[in-house]
BADREN-194277 format. One record per residue (C-alpha): x, y negated, z. Coordinates in steps of 0.05 Angstrom, whole numbers, plus 5000, padded with zeros to 4 digits. Layout:
XYZ;...
//
This chain:
469875104076;465375824091;462176174038;455276134059;455675384074;458375204011;452375683970;448275124016;451474553988;451474753920;443474913922;442074323966;445373953907;442674253846;433974183881;435373543884;438473403831;433473683800;427473323834;430172673821;430372753751;424373063754;420972583787;425072033734;422572303675;415472533693;413471863723;416771483653;411371933616;404771663651;406771083624;410571163559;408870433537;412770133599;418070623585;419370273520;418569553546;424069823595;428570143536;427369473490;429068953555;436669483562;436769373470;434768653475;441268593536;445168933490;444568633438;441169133391;433068933381;428269413355;421369363350;415469613400;414370363376;420770453368;423170323432;417870703460;419771333422;426871263451;425871103525;420571733514;426572123490;429971883550;424672133595;423972753558;432172963568;431472713640;426573183657;429573733612;436473683650;430873763722;427074303682;433874653670;435774553750;431774763769;430375343739;438075573746;439975783672;444975573624;447975233692;454475103649;452374683590;447474433642;452174293700;456673843647;450273463615;448973293692;455673003708;456272643644;449872453644;450372213723;456971783697;454071523646;448671263693;452770953748;457770603697;450070253673;447570133734;454669773762;454569423695;447469173710;448768993785;455368593775;451968183712;444768333735;441968123666;435868593677;432368513745;430569263759;433069913722;426570183702;429270923739;422471163760;418570693720;413870313753;412270653809;419170503852;422169883838;429869873866;435069253857;440869443810;445669563875;440669993907;440770333829;448170333840;449770713905;444571183888;447371473829;454071413870;451371953917;447472353857;453972333823;457672603880;451873203881;452073203794;460273383823;458573843868;453974253826;459174233753;464374533809;461275173849;455575223789;456275913778;453676053852;447576023833;443876583823;438176573772;430976753778;431076853702;433177223663;435977003577;427677183545;423776783617;429076243612;427676003533;420976093549;420075823604;424375203582;419075143517;413975083560;416974503604;418474053539;412374293503;408073983573;411973353590;410973273501;403673303520;402873053584;406372333549;402172483494;396272373523;397671793574;400071433513;392971623473;387671453530;390870953586;396671173650;393071753697;396271313746;396270613756;402970153790;401969583761;398669043802;392568973748;389869743774;382469983779;380469533842;383668983848;380068303858;382267813796;382167103844;385567523899;391467583846;391867023818;388466443849;390566003919;383266003969;380865473987;384665034053;390165564029;396365244064;401964894007;408264724008;410864294058;416863674045;421563164079;424562644033;430862284043;433161644016;439461463992;441760713999;448260403991;450159744016;458259494008;460560053982;457060544050;451761054041;448261244082;440061754086;434361584124;428361954114;421161614106;419261264178;425560974177;426560574117;433260034119;431759304096;433058964033;440358854047;441059554025;440359873956;435560473920;440360983898;436961643898;431562113931;431762883950;426363353985;427763974024;422464524030;420164514099;415465094100;412265384044;405065664026;400965993998;402566353944;399066823902;400567553884;400567343804;403566693779;403966853712;397166823691;393766353652;386966333608;387165853552;381065553505;385965163451;389164773502;384564713549;385265263624;380365613636;383466103686;379165893763;373265823704;373366423683;375966813732;370566573786;364966723736;359267113777;356667833747;358668323703;364368223640;369068613595;374968323561;377668713498;386368533509;391368543452;398668233446;396268133376;389368183341;393868383274;396168983313;389769273317;386669753270;381469463226;376870103245;376369913319;372869343294;365469513282;366169893360;368569183383;363268823356;358369323373;360669313450;359468583426;352168643412;351169173472;353968713526;350268043502;344268563515;345868633576;347668023601;355868263607;359067703589;365967833537;371467613519;377567793467;385467593505;391167643456;397467113449;394567153378;396366403342;390665993314;391266163246;392167013270;384666943306;382366653243;385267183191;382167733255;376067323248;374267293172;376368093158;371668403223;365767903227;368267853300;363567313331;366167343406;370366773447;377066873430;381666653482;389766603498;393367033541;401867123551;404367683512;406967943575;401767923615;396168283557;401868863574;403268823635;395668903655;394069493605;396869963554;393170013497;391869693428;387369513448;384969523526;377069423556;377269233626;369769273654;369868773704;364868583763;364768053802;371567903786;374668603808;376469073760;371769713761;375670133695;379170063641;380070503579;383570533508;378270163463;379070863430;376171113484;369270793462;363770893446;363170833369;354370923359;349870343398;345770743449;351571243470;356570573484;350170293513;349170843566;357770863574;356870173587;350770303633;355570873672;361170493686;358169973718;353670503762;357770953775;365570583768;367771183726;373971363682;371672003662;377972393631;381973013633;386872803679;387673673682;388673793623;394173333621;397373593669;394774393659;402174603611;407574353668;403274553726;403275343705;411075243684;412374963745;408575433793;411276013754;419075873762;416475673842;414076383851;420176613811;424176313849;420676493913;420577243888;428377203866;429977103937;426677793956;430378213908;434978733940;442478633936;445878753860;451878933860;456578473832;458678713767;450978783755;449678113775;456277793737;454378163677;447177833691;450577053709;454877193642;448677263590;445776733621;451176263612;453176383547;446076303510;
//
């Protein structure tokens, strides 16, 4: 194999691996709570249950590890260690996804969060490709020339990891910068949850089994046998699949009464305060939520508190906070899917979600809160510092790309100087 072509394969492997690891880690950092939920799913599968907070910490740690590998690959520093870590990581990931594909204990690996859904077999095939690239980089990684000196590489790496952790924290502290789940801003709840009038329903045909003198035969509805035959069993067969809404696990309850359709089809403005459990909500937020209820009442806005709490848990929340807004029941998994904060606030108009926010981002005093609600329903705005969240990562990425471009334009270095430079980087 010609040296130039071999170098091209090594660089291609490096950049493909870097892109995948950066994307995988970054997409998890957009939704830290979702990363924690997927980590908890893995831990439960292997009989290692852990609470939601620590599962989120483990999920973000895993995402930071992936992002670190991607950053090191892109910058081309610490090549020897990076090559080994990448290869061992892919060996582990490939084995894990093979297990998942064989036993299907988890529906999808969560490799790319909620952004890209892969089946377990698709994840396994993807990892087979990546482990081949990682082996190629392991075998030939010394041919990669870094764009950074030792000190520059360390500084750039620290900026990358610091920026990643800051980005993940901001997405946790507020809400995910991008929402890949069904209940995103702009979604119609009726279209997601309800079956429209006149929609086709499932159609079945029925076969009836009868017996006479030890003989069993099947008959359809229009050709039933006479009384000399004895009924044995009935089978149904789906002929035509009817309409099924995108979401089938959404049911709101007041006590034992299902009020889903009544709530979803209510016109006008509505606010939902959602939490998996009221006992997880900080009592310091209760005055703000009560003020929000007062503002909503004064403006003719319906407001509901929605959780999976039991009646006794709801009672303790009411007694300790003076809550007066109506409380509804919704399955905890569905609550966590709709919004990630504890609690989250949804602003709905004519059945359409127009804004989401962490309750901690609500104004505390009545008049500023009233203005905030007015602005949301008037403009549908979510004024959040998205640029600030990305700034450290953006600075690191641009600096890295510029350095890589400039390094390709440097004059040829004598092999002795170039080899010494690479040895210094490898020995950090």
